[in-house]
C-alpha positions in Angstrom: 21.5 2.2 -10.4 18.1 1.0 -11.5 16.3 3.3 -9.0 14.5 6.3 -10.4 15.9 9.7 -9.4 14.0 11.7 -6.9 13.7 14.3 -9.6 11.9 11.9 -12.0 8.2 12.3 -12.0 6.6 9.1 -10.6 3.0 7.9 -10.5 1.4 7.4 -7.1 2.1 3.6 -7.1 5.8 4.2 -7.8 6.0 6.8 -5.1 4.3 4.5 -2.5 6.7 1.7 -3.4 9.7 3.9 -3.2 8.6 5.3 0.2 7.8 1.9 1.7 11.1 0.3 0.4 13.1 3.1 2.0 11.1 3.1 5.2 10.6 -0.6 6.0 13.3 -2.4 4.0 10.6 -5.1 3.2 11.3 -8.7 2.5 8.3 -8.5 0.2 6.2 -5.6 -1.0 3.0 -5.5 -3.1 1.3 -2.2 -4.0 -1.9 -2.8 -6.1 -3.9 0.1 -7.6 -7.5 -0.9 -7.0 -9.0 2.4 -8.1 -10.7 0.7 -11.1 -12.9 -1.2 -8.6 -14.4 2.0 -7.2 -16.6 4.9 -8.4 -13.7 7.2 -9.3 -12.5 8.7 -12.6 -10.1 6.7 -14.7 -6.5 7.2 -13.7 -7.6 8.5 -10.2 -4.9 6.5 -8.3 -7.0 6.8 -5.2 -7.5 3.3 -3.8 -4.6 0.9 -3.1 -4.0 -2.5 -1.5 -0.6 -2.7 0.2 1.2 -5.7 1.5 4.4 -5.1 3.4 6.4 -8.0 4.9 9.1 -6.6 7.2 10.9 -7.4 10.4 10.0 -3.9 11.4 6.6 -5.2 12.5 7.9 -7.8 14.9 6.5 -7.2 18.4 4.1 -4.4 17.2 0.4 -4.5 17.4 -1.7 -4.3 14.2 -2.7 -0.7 15.1 1.0 0.3 15.6 1.9 -1.3 12.3 -0.8 0.6 10.5 0.1 3.9 12.2 3.7 3.4 10.9 2.4 3.0 7.3 0.0 5.9 7.7 2.8 8.1 8.9 5.1 7.0 6.1 2.3 7.7 3.5 1.0 10.9 5.1 2.0 13.1 2.1 0.1 10.8 -0.3 -3.0 10.7 2.1 -3.0 14.5 2.1 -2.6 14.6 -1.6 -5.5 12.6 -2.9 -4.9 9.0 -1.8 -8.4 8.1 -0.5 -8.2 4.6 0.8 -5.6 1.9 1.5 -6.1 -1.7 2.5 -3.1 -2.5 4.6 -1.6 -5.9 5.2 1.4 -5.6 7.5 3.1 -8.8 8.3 6.4 -10.2 9.7 8.2 -12.7 7.6 6.9 -15.5 9.9 3.3 -14.3 9.4 3.9 -14.1 5.6 5.1 -17.7 5.4 2.3 -18.9 7.8 -0.3 -17.3 5.5 1.1 -19.1 2.4 2.8 -16.0 0.9 -0.4 -14.6 -0.6 -2.2 -11.3 0.1 -5.9 -11.6 0.7 -8.3 -10.4 -2.0 -10.0 -7.0 -1.4 -13.8 -7.0 -0.9 -16.0 -5.3 -3.5 -16.5 -1.5 -3.1 -19.3 -0.6 -0.7 -19.2 3.1 -1.6 -21.8 3.1 -4.4 -22.2 1.8 -7.9 -19.6 2.3 -10.5 -20.7 4.9 -13.0 -20.9 3.7 -16.6 
């Protein structure tokens, strides 16, 4: 109950959230569509910042954590997801960082068309 049916069309953000919740059982999850900060058409859903706080990441290197997320999101990456800023923390790391995801830097890929 409360969870969308797999047959219900979801936007990319909702699909990412659904995939990560089922894959990592996170203590905390943030998925932020940052496409508006880049030179892409409105509604592109192409650039995301993702923060996943999960025990799954304990005893894993940063590269191993990112590989797990890239694998989980491979369908989205093959289907138009252009860039993801990943923050993959254990609960201890989350609390040590004050429970806040870092801000994303400005886009370096060119000026935003007006």
